[in-house]
C-alpha positions in Angstrom: -57.0 -19.8 28.7 -58.3 -19.4 25.2 -59.8 -22.3 23.3 -60.6 -22.0 19.6 -63.2 -24.4 18.4 -62.5 -26.1 15.1 -64.6 -24.9 12.1 -67.6 -27.0 11.1 -67.4 -26.0 7.4 -65.2 -28.1 5.2 -64.3 -26.7 1.8 -63.1 -28.7 -1.1 -60.3 -27.2 -3.1 -60.4 -28.1 -6.8 -57.1 -29.3 -8.1 -56.4 -28.5 -11.7 -56.0 -31.5 -14.1 -52.5 -32.5 -14.9 -51.1 -31.2 -18.2 -49.8 -34.0 -20.3 -46.2 -33.1 -21.4 -44.2 -35.2 -23.7 -40.7 -34.5 -24.9 -41.1 -36.1 -28.3 -40.0 -33.0 -30.2 -37.3 -32.1 -27.6 -34.5 -29.8 -28.9 -32.3 -29.0 -25.9 -32.4 -27.9 -22.3 -30.3 -25.3 -20.6 -29.9 -23.4 -17.4 -30.8 -19.7 -17.5 -28.6 -18.1 -14.8 -30.3 -14.7 -15.0 -33.7 -16.2 -14.1 -32.4 -19.1 -12.0 -34.4 -21.7 -13.9 -33.9 -24.6 -16.3 -35.5 -24.2 -19.7 -36.6 -27.1 -21.9 -36.9 -26.0 -25.6 -38.8 -27.8 -28.2 -38.2 -27.9 -32.0 -41.2 -25.5 -32.3 -39.3 -23.0 -30.1 -41.9 -23.4 -27.3 -40.3 -23.5 -23.8 -41.0 -25.1 -20.4 -39.5 -23.3 -17.5 -38.6 -25.2 -14.4 -37.7 -23.3 -11.2 -37.1 -26.2 -8.8 -34.9 -29.3 -9.7 -37.5 -31.6 -8.1 -40.1 -30.4 -10.6 -38.5 -32.6 -13.3 -40.3 -35.5 -11.6 -43.6 -34.3 -13.1 -42.4 -35.9 -16.3 -42.9 -39.5 -17.2 -40.1 -42.1 -17.3 -39.7 -41.7 -21.1 -39.2 -37.9 -20.7 -36.7 -38.4 -17.8 -34.7 -40.7 -20.1 -34.7 -38.0 -22.8 -33.4 -35.5 -20.3 -30.8 -37.9 -19.0 -29.6 -38.6 -22.5 -28.9 -34.9 -23.1 -26.6 -33.0 -20.8 -27.9 -29.6 -19.6 -26.2 -26.6 -21.2 -25.0 -24.1 -18.6 -23.5 -21.5 -21.0 -20.1 -19.9 -21.1 -17.9 -19.9 -18.0 -18.5 -21.8 -14.8 -20.5 -19.1 -13.0 -23.8 -21.1 -12.9 -22.4 -24.6 -13.4 -23.3 -25.8 -9.9 -26.8 -24.5 -10.0 -27.4 -26.0 -13.5 -26.0 -29.4 -12.4 -28.7 -29.6 -9.7 -31.2 -30.1 -12.5 -28.9 -32.7 -14.3 -28.4 -34.6 -11.0 -32.2 -34.8 -10.5 -32.6 -36.9 -13.7 -29.6 -39.1 -13.1 
């Protein structure tokens, strides 16, 4: 029988500080089917890429209300509609 003793060294992992994101100059958000991510575009043409629908909860309540007020654009056709609606349902 093999017994592995626990380590006696404890390491602290530094967590990076949160980045403050506000959607005050929000332009639109859309689903990019080629990359499989939602993109939030600002008036200054800067983008935030979101890979997982649960990542929208990193925004504050004001920002979630902004996203809720604007339906996500999926593009032409219904090929990626279901994947894009996962992001919309997360903010509803």
